[in-house]
C-alpha positions as CSV (number, residue, x, y, z in Angstrom):
1,M,0.0,0.0,0.0
2,A,1.6,3.3,-1.2
3,N,1.7,5.9,1.7
4,T,4.3,8.2,3.4
5,I,3.5,7.0,6.9
6,P,4.3,3.3,7.5
7,T,1.4,0.9,8.5
8,R,3.5,0.2,11.7
9,I,5.6,2.7,13.4
10,Y,8.2,1.3,15.8
11,L,10.7,2.8,18.2
12,N,13.9,1.3,18.8
13,E,15.1,0.1,22.3
14,E,17.2,3.3,22.7
15,E,14.0,5.3,22.1
16,M,12.0,3.6,24.7
17,P,11.1,6.0,27.5
18,K,13.5,6.0,30.5
19,F,11.1,8.0,32.8
20,W,7.3,7.8,33.7
21,Y,5.5,10.9,33.4
22,N,3.5,12.1,36.4
23,L,0.5,14.1,34.8
24,R,-0.4,15.5,38.3
25,A,2.6,17.5,38.3
26,D,1.1,19.7,35.3
27,M,-2.4,19.7,36.5
28,K,-3.6,23.2,37.5
29,E,-5.9,21.9,40.1
30,K,-4.9,18.6,41.8
31,H,-7.6,15.9,42.6
32,D,-8.9,16.0,46.2
33,P,-6.6,14.1,48.7
34,I,-7.1,10.3,49.7
35,L,-8.9,10.2,53.0
36,H,-8.5,7.9,56.0
37,P,-11.9,6.3,56.4
38,G,-11.7,6.6,60.2
39,T,-10.5,10.2,60.7
40,L,-11.6,11.7,57.3
41,Q,-8.1,13.3,57.2
42,P,-5.7,12.9,54.2
43,V,-4.0,9.6,54.6
44,T,-0.1,9.6,55.5
45,A,2.5,7.2,54.0
46,S,2.4,5.1,57.2
47,D,-1.4,4.7,56.8
48,M,-1.1,3.2,53.2
49,E,2.3,1.2,53.9
50,A,0.0,-1.3,55.8
51,I,-1.5,-2.3,52.4
52,F,0.8,-1.2,49.7
53,C,4.7,-1.5,49.1
54,K,6.7,1.6,50.4
55,E,7.8,2.8,46.9
56,L,4.3,2.6,45.4
57,V,3.1,4.7,48.4
58,R,5.7,7.2,47.8
59,Q,4.7,7.4,44.0
60,E,1.0,7.6,45.0
61,L,1.4,10.6,47.2
62,D,3.8,12.6,45.0
63,D,2.0,15.1,42.9
64,S,5.1,17.3,42.1
65,T,7.8,15.3,40.5
66,K,7.1,15.5,36.7
67,M,9.5,12.8,35.5
68,V,10.1,9.6,37.5
69,P,13.0,7.5,36.5
70,I,12.4,3.8,35.5
71,P,14.9,1.6,37.5
72,E,17.3,0.0,35.1
73,R,16.5,-3.5,36.2
74,L,12.9,-2.8,35.4
75,L,13.7,-1.5,32.0
76,D,15.3,-4.9,31.4
77,F,11.8,-6.4,32.2
78,Y,10.1,-3.9,29.9
79,R,12.5,-4.8,26.9
80,A,10.8,-8.1,26.7
81,F,7.6,-6.7,25.4
82,R,8.3,-2.9,24.8
83,P,8.3,-0.8,22.7
84,S,4.9,-1.7,21.2
85,A,3.5,-0.7,17.8
86,L,1.7,2.4,16.8
87,I,-0.5,1.4,13.7
88,R,-2.1,3.3,11.0
89,A,-5.5,1.7,10.4
90,Y,-5.3,2.1,6.5
91,Y,-7.8,-0.7,5.9
92,L,-10.2,0.4,8.5
93,E,-10.2,3.9,6.9
94,K,-10.7,2.5,3.6
95,E,-13.7,0.4,4.6
96,L,-15.2,3.2,6.3
97,G,-14.6,5.6,3.3
98,T,-13.3,8.3,5.7
99,P,-11.0,11.2,5.2
100,A,-9.9,10.8,8.8
101,E,-6.5,9.2,9.6
102,I,-7.0,6.6,12.2
103,Y,-4.1,5.3,14.5
104,Y,-4.1,2.7,17.3
105,K,-1.6,1.9,19.9
106,F,-1.5,-1.9,20.4
107,E,-0.6,-3.2,23.7
108,G,-1.8,-6.8,23.3
109,T,1.5,-8.6,22.0
110,N,2.6,-10.0,25.3
111,T,1.5,-13.1,27.0
112,S,-1.0,-11.3,29.3
113,G,-2.6,-9.9,26.0
114,S,-2.8,-6.4,27.4
115,H,-1.4,-3.0,28.8
116,K,-1.5,-4.4,32.2
117,L,2.0,-5.7,32.3
118,N,3.3,-2.0,32.3
119,S,2.4,-1.7,35.9
120,A,2.5,-5.3,37.0
121,G,6.3,-5.4,36.4
122,P,6.9,-2.3,38.5
123,Q,4.8,-3.4,41.3
124,A,6.4,-6.8,41.5
125,Y,9.7,-5.3,41.3
126,Y,9.4,-2.9,44.1
127,A,7.9,-5.7,46.3
128,K,11.0,-7.8,45.6
129,E,13.2,-4.8,46.4
130,E,11.4,-4.4,49.8
131,G,11.9,-8.0,50.7
132,L,8.2,-9.2,50.5
133,E,7.5,-12.7,49.7
134,T,3.6,-12.7,48.8
135,L,1.3,-10.3,46.9
136,T,-2.3,-10.4,46.5
137,T,-4.8,-8.7,44.0
138,E,-8.0,-9.0,42.2
139,T,-8.8,-9.2,38.5
140,G,-12.0,-8.7,36.4
141,A,-11.4,-9.9,32.8
142,G,-8.1,-11.5,34.0
143,Q,-5.8,-9.4,32.1
144,W,-4.4,-7.8,35.3
145,G,-4.3,-11.1,37.2
146,T,-2.4,-12.7,34.2
147,A,0.0,-9.8,34.1
148,M,0.7,-10.0,37.8
149,A,1.2,-13.7,37.5
150,M,3.8,-13.1,34.9
151,A,5.5,-10.5,36.8
152,C,5.6,-12.5,40.1
153,G,6.8,-15.4,38.2
154,F,9.6,-13.4,36.7
155,Y,10.6,-11.8,40.2
156,G,10.0,-14.9,42.2
157,L,7.0,-14.1,44.3
158,D,3.9,-15.9,45.5
159,L,0.6,-14.5,44.3
160,T,-3.1,-14.9,45.2
161,V,-5.5,-13.6,42.6
162,Y,-9.3,-13.0,43.6
163,M,-11.0,-13.2,40.3
164,V,-14.5,-11.9,39.9
165,K,-16.7,-15.1,39.9
166,V,-18.6,-14.4,36.7
167,S,-15.2,-13.6,34.9
168,S,-13.7,-17.0,36.2
169,E,-16.7,-18.8,34.7
170,Q,-16.5,-16.9,31.4
171,K,-12.8,-17.1,31.0
172,P,-11.4,-20.4,32.3
173,Y,-8.3,-20.2,30.1
174,R,-7.2,-17.0,31.9
175,K,-7.4,-18.8,35.1
176,A,-5.3,-21.6,33.6
177,V,-2.6,-19.2,32.4
178,M,-2.4,-17.5,35.9
179,E,-2.0,-20.9,37.5
180,T,0.6,-22.0,34.9
181,Y,2.7,-19.0,36.1
182,G,2.4,-20.3,39.7
183,A,-0.5,-18.0,41.0
184,K,-3.4,-19.2,43.3
185,V,-6.8,-18.2,41.7
186,V,-9.9,-17.7,43.9
187,P,-13.3,-17.1,42.4
188,S,-14.6,-13.9,44.3
189,P,-16.7,-13.5,46.5
190,S,-15.3,-16.6,48.4
191,D,-15.6,-18.1,51.8
192,T,-11.9,-17.8,52.3
193,T,-12.2,-14.3,53.7
194,D,-14.6,-12.6,56.2
195,S,-15.6,-9.9,53.6
196,G,-16.3,-12.7,51.0
197,K,-18.5,-14.5,53.6
198,K,-20.7,-11.2,54.4
199,I,-21.1,-10.5,50.7
200,L,-22.3,-14.1,50.0
201,E,-24.6,-14.0,53.1
202,I,-26.4,-11.0,51.5
203,D,-26.5,-12.5,48.0
204,P,-25.4,-16.2,47.6
205,D,-25.9,-16.2,43.8
206,T,-23.9,-12.9,43.1
207,G,-21.6,-13.1,40.1
208,G,-19.2,-10.8,42.1
209,S,-17.6,-7.4,41.1
210,L,-14.3,-5.8,41.2
211,G,-15.2,-4.1,44.5
212,C,-15.9,-7.6,46.1
213,A,-12.6,-8.9,44.8
214,I,-10.6,-5.9,46.1
215,S,-12.2,-6.4,49.5
216,E,-11.0,-9.9,49.6
217,A,-7.4,-9.1,48.3
218,V,-6.9,-6.2,50.8
219,E,-8.1,-8.3,53.7
220,M,-5.7,-11.1,52.8
221,A,-2.8,-8.7,52.5
222,I,-3.4,-7.1,55.8
223,K,-3.7,-10.6,57.5
224,T,-0.6,-12.2,55.8
225,D,3.1,-11.7,56.9
226,K,5.4,-10.2,54.3
227,C,2.4,-9.7,52.0
228,R,1.1,-6.5,50.3
229,Y,-1.7,-5.7,48.0
230,V,-1.3,-4.6,44.4
231,L,-3.8,-2.9,42.3
232,G,-4.1,-2.7,38.4
233,S,-5.9,0.5,37.9
234,V,-7.7,3.6,39.6
235,L,-4.7,4.7,41.7
236,D,-2.4,7.3,40.7
237,H,0.9,5.2,40.7
238,V,-0.7,2.8,38.3
239,L,-1.5,5.6,35.9
240,L,2.1,6.8,36.4
241,H,3.5,3.5,35.2
242,Q,1.0,3.2,32.3
243,S,2.3,6.7,31.1
244,V,4.9,4.6,29.0
245,I,2.0,3.9,26.4
246,G,1.4,7.7,25.8
247,L,5.2,8.6,25.8
248,E,5.9,6.0,23.2
249,T,2.7,6.9,21.2
250,K,3.8,10.7,21.3
251,A,7.5,9.8,20.3
252,A,6.3,7.6,17.4
253,M,3.9,10.4,16.2
254,D,6.4,13.1,16.5
255,K,8.6,11.1,14.1
256,F,6.3,11.9,11.3
257,G,4.9,15.2,12.6
258,I,1.6,13.6,13.4
259,K,-0.6,15.6,15.9
260,P,-3.9,13.9,17.2
261,D,-7.1,15.8,17.1
262,I,-9.0,13.1,19.0
263,I,-7.7,10.7,21.6
264,I,-9.9,7.7,22.6
265,G,-9.7,5.0,25.3
266,C,-12.0,2.4,27.1
267,A,-12.4,3.4,30.7
268,G,-13.0,1.2,33.5
269,G,-10.7,2.2,36.4
270,G,-8.6,4.4,34.1
271,S,-5.2,2.8,33.7
272,N,-5.3,2.3,30.0
273,L,-6.9,5.6,29.1
274,G,-4.8,7.6,31.7
275,G,-1.7,6.1,30.2
276,L,-2.5,6.8,26.7
277,I,-3.5,10.5,27.1
278,A,-1.0,11.4,29.7
279,P,1.6,13.4,27.5
280,F,-1.1,14.7,25.1
281,M,-3.1,16.0,28.2
282,G,0.0,17.5,29.4
283,E,0.2,19.6,26.3
284,K,-3.4,20.5,26.5
285,L,-3.0,21.7,30.1
286,A,-0.1,23.9,29.0
287,G,-2.2,25.4,26.2
288,K,-0.2,23.8,23.4
289,S,-2.9,21.5,22.1
290,N,-6.7,21.5,21.2
291,A,-7.2,17.7,21.2
292,R,-10.3,16.2,22.3
293,F,-10.1,13.3,24.9
294,I,-13.0,10.7,25.0
295,A,-13.4,8.1,27.6
296,V,-15.7,5.2,26.5
297,E,-17.3,3.1,29.1
298,P,-20.1,0.3,29.0
299,A,-23.7,1.4,29.4
300,S,-23.9,-1.4,32.0
301,C,-21.5,0.4,34.3
302,P,-21.7,4.1,33.5
303,S,-19.5,5.5,36.4
304,L,-18.6,8.9,34.4
305,T,-21.8,9.4,32.5
306,R,-24.2,8.6,35.1
307,G,-22.1,8.3,38.4
308,R,-21.8,11.1,41.1
309,Y,-18.4,12.9,41.9
310,V,-18.1,12.1,45.6
311,Y,-15.8,10.5,48.0
312,D,-16.4,6.6,47.9
313,F,-14.7,3.4,49.1
314,G,-12.8,1.7,46.5
315,D,-14.3,-1.8,47.5
316,T,-17.6,-3.4,48.4
317,A,-16.6,-4.2,52.0
318,K,-15.7,-0.5,52.7
319,T,-12.0,-1.2,53.8
320,T,-10.1,0.9,51.6
321,P,-9.3,4.7,52.0
322,L,-11.8,7.2,50.5
323,L,-11.3,8.3,47.0
324,R,-13.0,11.4,45.4
325,M,-14.1,10.0,42.0
326,Y,-16.9,9.3,39.7
327,T,-18.8,6.5,41.3
328,L,-21.9,4.5,41.2
329,G,-21.4,3.5,44.8
330,N,-19.2,0.8,46.3
331,G,-22.4,-1.4,46.6
332,F,-23.3,-1.3,42.8
333,I,-22.9,-4.8,41.2
334,P,-22.7,-4.4,37.4
335,S,-24.4,-7.0,35.0
336,A,-22.3,-9.8,33.9
337,N,-21.2,-8.2,30.4
338,H,-18.1,-9.6,28.7
339,A,-16.0,-6.4,29.2
340,G,-14.9,-7.6,32.7
341,G,-12.1,-5.2,32.9
342,L,-14.5,-2.2,32.8
343,R,-17.0,-3.7,35.5
344,Y,-15.8,-1.1,38.3
345,H,-18.0,1.0,40.2
346,G,-15.6,4.0,40.3
347,M,-12.9,5.9,38.2
348,S,-9.4,7.1,38.6
349,P,-9.3,10.2,40.7
350,I,-7.0,11.8,38.1
351,L,-9.4,11.2,35.2
352,S,-12.4,12.0,37.4
353,K,-11.0,15.4,38.2
354,L,-10.0,16.1,34.5
355,Y,-13.6,15.0,33.5
356,H,-15.2,17.2,36.1
357,D,-13.0,20.1,34.9
358,G,-14.1,19.6,31.3
359,Y,-10.9,18.3,29.8
360,I,-12.3,15.0,29.1
361,E,-15.6,13.8,27.4
362,A,-17.3,10.6,28.2
363,R,-19.6,8.4,26.5
364,S,-21.2,4.9,27.2
365,E,-22.0,2.2,24.7
366,V,-24.1,-1.0,24.8
367,Q,-22.5,-4.5,24.4
368,T,-24.1,-5.4,21.1
369,D,-22.9,-2.2,19.4
370,V,-19.3,-2.6,20.8
371,F,-19.2,-6.2,19.4
372,D,-20.4,-4.9,16.0
373,A,-17.6,-2.5,15.9
374,A,-15.0,-5.2,17.0
375,I,-16.0,-7.5,14.1
376,R,-15.7,-4.6,11.7
377,F,-12.3,-3.8,13.1
378,M,-11.2,-7.5,13.0
379,K,-12.3,-8.0,9.3
380,T,-10.3,-5.0,8.2
381,E,-7.2,-4.8,10.6
382,G,-6.7,-8.5,11.3
383,I,-6.6,-8.3,15.0
384,L,-9.2,-9.9,17.4
385,P,-9.8,-7.1,20.1
386,A,-10.7,-7.4,23.7
387,P,-14.2,-6.5,24.5
388,E,-12.8,-3.5,26.6
389,S,-10.8,-2.3,23.8
390,S,-13.7,-2.5,21.3
391,H,-15.4,0.3,23.3
392,A,-12.5,2.6,22.0
393,I,-13.0,1.0,18.7
394,K,-16.7,1.9,18.5
395,A,-16.2,5.6,19.3
396,A,-13.1,5.8,16.9
397,I,-15.5,4.4,14.0
398,D,-18.2,6.9,15.0
399,E,-15.7,9.8,14.9
400,A,-14.3,8.6,11.6
401,L,-17.8,8.5,10.1
402,E,-18.7,11.9,11.4
403,C,-15.6,13.1,9.4
404,K,-17.0,11.3,6.5
405,K,-20.2,13.3,6.9
406,T,-18.5,16.7,7.4
407,G,-15.5,16.1,5.0
408,E,-13.0,17.1,7.7
409,K,-9.7,15.3,7.8
410,K,-9.0,14.7,11.5
411,V,-6.4,12.4,13.2
412,I,-8.0,10.0,15.4
413,L,-5.9,8.1,18.0
414,F,-7.2,5.2,20.2
415,G,-5.9,2.6,22.5
416,L,-6.1,-1.0,21.5
417,S,-5.4,-2.1,25.0
418,G,-5.6,-5.8,24.6
419,T,-6.6,-8.9,22.5
420,G,-9.7,-11.0,22.6
421,Y,-8.4,-14.6,22.4
422,F,-9.5,-15.3,26.0
423,D,-12.9,-13.9,25.2
424,L,-14.0,-16.3,22.5
425,S,-17.1,-17.3,24.5
426,A,-18.2,-13.8,24.0
427,Y,-17.8,-13.9,20.4
428,M,-19.6,-17.2,20.3
429,Q,-22.5,-15.5,22.0
430,Y,-22.3,-12.6,19.5
431,N,-22.3,-15.0,16.6
432,A,-25.3,-16.9,18.1
433,K,-27.0,-13.5,18.7
434,T,-27.5,-14.3,22.3
435,L,-25.6,-11.3,23.5
436,T,-27.8,-9.1,25.8
437,D,-27.7,-5.3,26.7
438,K,-28.4,-4.7,30.3
439,I,-28.5,-1.0,31.2
440,P,-29.1,-0.1,34.8
441,S,-32.3,1.7,35.6
442,D,-32.5,4.8,37.8
443,D,-33.6,2.5,40.6
444,D,-30.7,0.2,40.1
445,L,-28.5,3.3,40.4
446,A,-30.1,4.5,43.4
447,K,-29.4,1.4,45.2
448,G,-25.8,1.8,44.5
449,F,-25.7,5.5,45.5
450,A,-27.1,4.5,48.8
451,S,-24.0,2.8,49.6
452,V,-21.8,5.9,49.3
453,P,-20.6,7.0,52.8
454,D,-22.5,9.8,54.4
455,I,-19.5,12.4,55.2
456,P,-19.4,16.1,55.0
457,Q,-17.2,16.2,51.9
458,N,-20.2,14.4,50.0
459,K,-22.8,17.1,51.0
């Protein structure tokens, strides 16, 4: 295909980022502090170190250091799967008949099949450096659990993964990969923890949620010697690690003088979207860009588009610190759609603040429309996308068709955060036309909002 821009744009190893970019350092207004649930005062490092590794706590509380160096031994881990490709979607553009240029950053070429390894590696590395022996975490679709299993296998750490029950049933092969790497996988909620037992007492047939699984993982971390909890999204240190996505993307685009007009990512807890947009948002905050940023979430779990911007717990058992974020309430249990990685009641405090201040747009999409877009993409670009990533594909196609209507030649960038090879049961349902679209009613949302803590900051 004749063109001046390659279909695939790669950086070499020397061009791979040596620093993470801390977007908070450039935010004109920081997001509200994390609060201790007992005192309602900003958490201290010692408060958080009971749950998280010390270096991760330092990164979480640092909102002033702009560029954070990536340790050399961690760069060695990154070199096994980075840099990843920035791909021009020439075939999709042709099929759509759009004047738009469409690019996607593909993070699915490692064994975990997603971007999650970008933060799993650092979290396991810092745990090993601290002398810990065991880590515990939750996983929704299984991408984060698989990535942590890979990282813990690499650094020689034990790992227990609480996997959302409905996802463990939908995606048994994810469980198999985690166990092959040596991790213990527990469907959540379970009877192995006090929080799990309480959730099952209320609803024995629940399919679980990320909030439930977080409760169980945090409880295990607190009760186990030389063990800490690790999280795959939402918190600031995770978005910091994921900034390698955006930094690589920007460097690749700069090589060819490409400036994105629209940047799109799927949004569950916020790690993929936050990582992709970080350096581009930094330019917008500095007045150097007019790019639009679009977060795309499932209509079944619409935390940005229908949630409230308040302080809430990050888990169902109400054991975590309080985060000011867009939330559906810690008690909200989303329907069992196949985008398991997006089934979280809240959203990253960074992204919530940017959305609240008008820097980010948000939209929600129903499952069948998302899979329609996934199939259209697969047939043209030759990659089977994860259901989560397909939300971004849907919005990118919509924006490209709008360009076709108006005749504008915009540059559209989206994050292809993972592959869908562990999601074939979802595609089988799509082919059989048995996929359903469950959109919560206002009454459903009211039940979730009722679980939001009654504290002065939420008035």
